[in-house]
C-alpha positions as CSV (number, residue, x, y, z in Angstrom):
1,X,6.1,40.4,-50.3
2,X,4.0,40.5,-47.2
3,X,3.3,43.9,-45.8
4,X,3.5,44.8,-42.1
5,X,0.1,46.1,-40.8
6,X,0.3,49.7,-39.7
7,X,-1.9,50.6,-36.7
8,X,-3.3,54.0,-36.0
9,X,-3.0,55.4,-32.5
10,X,-6.5,54.5,-31.4
11,X,-6.1,50.9,-32.7
12,X,-2.8,50.7,-30.8
13,X,-4.6,51.9,-27.6
14,X,-7.5,49.5,-28.0
15,X,-5.2,46.5,-28.5
16,X,-3.0,47.2,-25.5
17,X,-6.0,48.1,-23.4
18,X,-7.7,44.8,-24.2
19,X,-4.4,43.0,-23.4
20,X,-4.3,44.8,-20.1
21,X,-7.8,43.8,-19.2
22,X,-7.1,40.1,-20.0
23,X,-3.8,40.1,-18.1
24,X,-5.5,41.8,-15.1
25,X,-8.0,38.9,-15.1
26,X,-5.0,36.5,-14.9
27,X,-3.5,38.6,-12.2
28,X,-6.7,38.3,-10.2
29,X,-6.5,34.5,-10.4
30,X,-2.9,34.6,-9.2
31,X,-4.0,36.9,-6.3
32,X,-6.7,34.3,-5.5
33,X,-4.0,31.7,-5.2
34,X,-2.0,34.1,-3.0
35,X,1.3,32.9,-1.7
36,X,0.2,29.3,-1.7
37,X,2.3,28.2,-4.7
38,X,5.4,29.7,-3.1
39,X,4.5,28.3,0.3
40,X,4.0,24.8,-1.2
41,X,7.4,24.9,-2.9
42,X,9.1,26.2,0.2
43,X,7.6,23.5,2.4
44,X,8.6,20.8,-0.2
45,X,12.1,22.1,-0.2
46,X,12.2,22.3,3.6
47,X,10.9,18.7,4.0
48,X,13.4,17.5,1.5
49,X,16.2,19.1,3.5
50,X,14.9,17.7,6.8
51,X,14.8,14.2,5.2
52,X,18.4,14.5,4.2
53,X,19.2,15.6,7.8
54,X,17.2,12.7,9.1
55,X,19.1,10.3,7.0
56,X,22.4,11.8,8.1
57,X,21.5,11.4,11.8
58,X,20.5,7.8,11.2
59,X,23.8,7.2,9.4
60,X,25.7,8.8,12.4
61,X,23.7,6.6,14.9
62,X,24.5,3.5,12.8
63,X,28.2,4.4,12.7
64,X,28.3,4.9,16.5
65,X,26.5,1.6,17.1
66,X,29.1,-0.1,14.9
67,X,31.8,1.6,17.0
68,X,30.1,0.3,20.2
69,X,29.9,-3.2,18.8
70,X,33.6,-3.1,17.8
71,X,34.5,-1.9,21.4
72,X,32.5,-4.8,22.9
73,X,34.4,-7.3,20.7
74,X,37.6,-5.6,21.8
75,X,36.6,-6.1,25.5
76,X,35.9,-9.8,24.8
77,X,39.3,-10.2,23.2
78,X,41.0,-8.3,26.1
79,X,39.2,-10.5,28.7
80,X,40.2,-13.6,26.8
81,X,43.8,-12.5,26.7
82,X,43.7,-11.6,30.4
83,X,42.5,-15.1,31.3
84,X,45.1,-16.6,29.1
85,X,47.8,-14.6,30.9
86,X,46.4,-15.5,34.3
87,X,46.7,-19.2,33.5
88,X,50.3,-18.6,32.3
89,X,51.1,-17.1,35.7
90,X,50.5,-20.5,37.3
91,X,53.4,-21.9,35.3
92,X,56.0,-19.2,35.6
93,X,59.6,-20.1,36.5
94,X,60.7,-16.9,38.1
95,X,59.6,-13.5,39.4
96,X,60.7,-11.8,36.2
97,X,58.3,-13.8,34.1
98,X,55.5,-13.3,36.7
99,X,56.0,-9.5,36.5
100,X,56.0,-9.5,32.7
101,X,52.8,-11.5,32.6
102,X,51.3,-9.2,35.3
103,X,52.0,-6.2,33.1
104,X,50.3,-7.8,30.2
105,X,47.2,-8.6,32.4
106,X,47.2,-5.0,33.6
107,X,47.4,-3.7,30.0
108,X,44.4,-5.8,29.0
109,X,42.5,-4.5,32.0
110,X,43.3,-0.9,31.0
111,X,42.1,-1.7,27.5
112,X,38.9,-3.0,28.9
113,X,38.3,0.1,31.1
114,X,39.2,2.4,28.1
115,X,36.8,0.5,25.8
116,X,34.0,0.7,28.5
117,X,34.5,4.5,28.7
118,X,34.3,4.7,24.9
119,X,31.1,2.7,25.0
120,X,29.5,4.9,27.7
121,X,30.4,8.1,25.8
122,X,29.1,6.6,22.6
123,X,25.9,5.5,24.2
124,X,25.4,9.1,25.5
125,X,26.1,10.3,22.0
126,X,23.5,7.9,20.6
127,X,20.9,9.1,23.2
128,X,21.5,12.8,22.1
129,X,21.3,12.0,18.4
130,X,18.2,9.9,19.0
131,X,16.6,12.9,20.6
132,X,17.6,15.0,17.6
133,X,16.2,12.2,15.4
134,X,12.8,12.3,17.1
135,X,12.7,16.1,16.9
136,X,13.4,15.9,13.2
137,X,10.7,13.3,12.7
138,X,8.1,15.3,14.5
139,X,9.1,18.4,12.6
140,X,8.8,16.6,9.3
141,X,5.4,15.2,10.3
142,X,4.1,18.6,11.2
143,X,5.4,20.1,8.0
144,X,4.0,17.3,5.9
145,X,0.6,17.9,7.6
146,X,0.8,21.6,6.8
147,X,2.0,20.8,3.2
148,X,-1.0,18.5,2.7
149,X,-3.4,21.2,3.9
150,X,-1.8,23.9,1.7
151,X,-1.7,21.6,-1.3
152,X,-5.4,20.8,-0.8
153,X,-6.2,24.5,-0.7
154,X,-4.2,25.2,-3.8
155,X,-5.6,22.2,-5.7
156,X,-9.1,23.4,-4.9
157,X,-8.4,26.9,-6.2
158,X,-6.7,25.5,-9.3
159,X,-9.6,23.1,-10.0
160,X,-12.1,26.1,-9.7
161,X,-10.1,28.5,-11.8
162,X,-8.2,26.2,-14.3
163,X,-10.7,26.4,-17.1
164,X,-11.0,30.2,-16.7
165,X,-7.3,30.7,-16.4
166,X,-6.5,28.6,-19.5
167,X,-9.1,30.6,-21.4
168,X,-7.6,34.0,-20.4
169,X,-4.1,32.7,-21.2
170,X,-5.2,31.8,-24.7
171,X,-6.8,35.2,-25.1
172,X,-3.7,36.9,-23.8
173,X,-1.5,35.1,-26.3
174,X,-3.9,36.1,-29.1
175,X,-4.2,39.7,-27.9
176,X,-0.4,40.0,-27.8
177,X,-0.2,39.2,-31.5
178,X,-2.4,42.2,-32.2
179,X,-0.4,44.8,-30.3
180,X,2.2,46.9,-32.0
181,X,5.6,45.2,-31.2
182,X,7.2,48.4,-29.8
183,X,4.2,49.1,-27.7
184,X,4.0,45.5,-26.5
185,X,7.7,45.8,-25.4
186,X,6.9,49.0,-23.5
187,X,3.8,47.4,-22.0
188,X,5.7,44.3,-20.7
189,X,8.4,46.5,-19.2
190,X,5.9,48.7,-17.4
191,X,4.0,45.7,-16.1
192,X,7.2,44.3,-14.5
193,X,7.8,47.6,-12.7
194,X,4.6,47.4,-10.7
195,X,3.3,44.7,-8.4
196,X,-0.3,45.2,-9.5
197,X,0.7,44.6,-13.1
198,X,-1.1,47.8,-14.3
199,X,0.6,49.2,-17.4
200,X,-2.5,50.8,-18.9
201,X,-4.8,52.9,-16.7
202,X,-7.6,55.4,-17.0
203,X,-8.1,58.9,-15.7
204,X,-9.6,58.8,-12.2
205,X,-10.8,62.1,-10.7
206,X,-8.5,64.1,-12.9
207,X,-5.6,61.9,-11.8
208,X,-3.6,58.9,-13.1
209,X,-5.4,55.7,-12.3
210,X,-2.0,54.1,-11.5
211,X,-0.1,56.5,-9.2
212,X,-3.0,58.9,-8.5
213,X,-0.9,62.0,-9.4
214,X,-2.9,64.9,-10.9
215,X,-3.1,65.1,-14.7
216,X,-3.3,68.7,-16.1
217,X,-6.5,69.5,-18.1
218,X,-4.5,70.0,-21.3
219,X,-3.0,66.6,-20.9
220,X,-6.4,65.1,-20.3
221,X,-7.7,66.6,-23.5
222,X,-4.8,65.0,-25.4
223,X,-5.6,61.7,-23.9
224,X,-9.3,62.0,-25.1
225,X,-8.1,63.0,-28.6
226,X,-6.2,59.7,-29.0
227,X,-3.8,61.2,-31.5
228,X,-0.8,60.0,-29.7
229,X,0.0,57.6,-26.9
230,X,0.2,59.5,-23.6
231,X,2.1,58.2,-20.6
232,X,1.9,59.5,-17.0
233,X,4.8,61.8,-16.4
234,X,5.1,60.4,-12.8
235,X,4.8,56.6,-13.1
236,X,5.3,56.0,-16.9
237,X,2.0,54.1,-17.3
238,X,0.0,54.4,-20.5
239,X,-3.1,56.5,-19.8
240,X,-6.4,56.1,-21.8
241,X,-9.7,58.0,-21.5
242,X,-12.7,56.4,-19.8
243,X,-14.9,56.4,-23.0
244,X,-12.3,54.2,-24.7
245,X,-12.1,52.0,-21.7
246,X,-15.8,51.5,-21.7
247,X,-15.8,50.3,-25.3
248,X,-13.1,47.7,-24.8
249,X,-14.4,44.4,-23.5
250,X,-13.0,40.9,-23.2
């Protein structure tokens, strides 16, 4: 049966400190990238949304144009009917027939006027939507230019740091395997609590190197003895002595 390796306190501290140093190097690379990855994703999402809006406006314009074409055809039909009724007026036998045909002609003329009004309103709507279309196109063009610029910056940083980042990621994976599981879980939890990712810190001017609150002399002596894992009573970070820190390299 395989036995689980037991780590003494100093070994535990060395392993988690080494992991912290590796992860801090990875954090530095992410800081170098800054907000660029997020900005690139946000711009891509925004451009996709604008393209959907653009397509919607184009569909609306097409629908209005079809409506205008239908109204123009309706005008032609009404004009044809009006001419037909006008010819019939020449052959009426009495005033009653004349009046009936006159009403039909008047009805077709009203249909023409109503269709013409619909066409004018529709053309005004097309003009308004065309302006919105042009604004959307310019916005997309500007954002695509910005996206291209930010992608170029990000790709340059990635190309310059990719090899180094891959190396540190591999080291980080290997280092994690050597950290006591319970200590690793605590380390990961602490890292998530702080934006700078520091879970393991040293004593700096008699204070915690993470939150800079004072550490009492007796507590500092315990840290130097490395007989137990000491955490800052203020921020919960793991605190190691400077001599140990100087011996751990990556």
